[in-house]
N, C-alpha and C positions, 0 to 999 in steps of 0.2 A: 084910835087907841085909850082907853080907859086905866089908869091906875100903872099904867106899864103893862098891860095885856093887849095887845093886837088880836084882830078880828080874825074870823075862822077864813083857811083861803081853799078854794074849790081842790087844791092838790093834797090835800090834808081832810077829807070830810069826817074823821074820826076825831078832832080837833077837841079838845077838852076844856073849854074855858075855866072851871072852877079850878085844876089841877094847876094852867097857868097862873089862874089868880095864887092860890097858894106857892108859886114859884116869885111868884114877883114879889113877896115881900117877905124875904129870908126875916132869919128873925135875928135880933141884935146878940144873943149867946150862942150864937152860931161857932160849932166844935171842928174839930178837925184841920184838915189842911186850909179848908176855907175860910174858916173859924179865925185862924192865924193870918193867911190874907187877908183878910176882912173884905173880902171876898163879897161885891153886891151886885145885885141882878139888876140892869136898868132896861131892859124891855124883855118880854114873854110872849111870842105869839105861836103861828102855828107854822111848825119845822123852823120857826127862829129864835133866837137866843142872843141877848147883848149884857155881857157881864164887864166890873170893868172890879181894877186893883189900883188901888193909888203906889205909887214906887215909896220904899222910906229905906231911910240907912241899912238897917237891918236883913232888908232883903238886898242889898249890894255885896258884892265880891272886894276884897279888898282894894281892887283897883278903879271903886268907883262905881262900875257897872251893872246893874239887875243883872243878880245870877239868871240864867237861861233853864234855870229849872222851874222858876216863878213863872215863866211864860210857858213854858210846856206844863207845870200844874193845871194853870187859866184854861191850856188850851183842852186840855185832857177833861175837865170840867165842865166846860161848856159844852164838849163832844159827845155827852151821855147825859148830861141834864135837858138838851134840848130836846131831845126824843121823848121824854117821859109827857108832856100833854097830846101828843099824838101815839100812844102805844098804849094798847089796853090797861085800866085800872088793874095795880097788885101784879103788872107786867112789872122785870127791873133790863134797866140798859148796861152792859159791860163790855168795854172799850176793849177789844182784841190785835188793835194797832192803830197807830197812827203817824206820819210824817210830818216833820216842822220843818222849815227854813227860817231862819234866824236872817234877817234880811237888815238891820242896824242896832250899834248898841242904845239902851235904854241907859240915862242917870235920872231922872227924874219925869216930877208931870203922875198922869195916869195912863196906866193901860185898859184899852178896852176892846177885849173877843167879841166879834160877831161869828156867830156859828149858823150857819144854813143846813140844812137838809136837802141834800139832792138827788138822793133816794131813799126808799122804803119800802120793805114789803114786811111782811110776815115775821122773819126770823132775822134781818139785819138793816141797817141804816149809814147809809154814808155820808159824811157833815163834811162840807168844807170849814175853815174859819180865818179870818182876818185878825190882826191884832194890831189896834194902831195905838202909839204914843204921843196924843196932841194931831197931831192932823197929820203924820206920816206912819206910813205902812211899816211896824219893825217886824212880822213873822207871818208866815202864811202857814197853813197847818189842813190834812186833809187825813181822817182817819175813819175806822168802820167797826160799827157797836153791833154786839150779839141782841137780839131782842129776845130776852128769857119768857115765858109765857108764864100768865102766874099758875102758883100751885094749886090743884085741887084738892 
């Protein structure tokens, strides 16, 4: 792996390392919810994306635990974004559904979500996600993404 970009996999011959490299280096002025969460990509590869978010006080509930919506947002982000290096340029990925199991509360440290494509066709992808907080599994998710072809 070079600069956070893993090599192509035989399962994803259409892997585009240029797209992966672009995703590996998110801009400092990232906007929207990913920007607010200060999300960062740590590894991008063929059918794999690892992203992290630091737990901050403004992301916690009044009871001192990380809000579940932060974990859900992280899962939704990696669910679609993992597809871009392995779908045609100009295509876009839209989450159609995902299910998440919250396994343990989070009060500090860093969340790391690892998304892996387990099935990919020309129209859909199924992705599994594990979210760890330090060395503890805190959430597991799986979802489906609709792959929309490039507009002509």
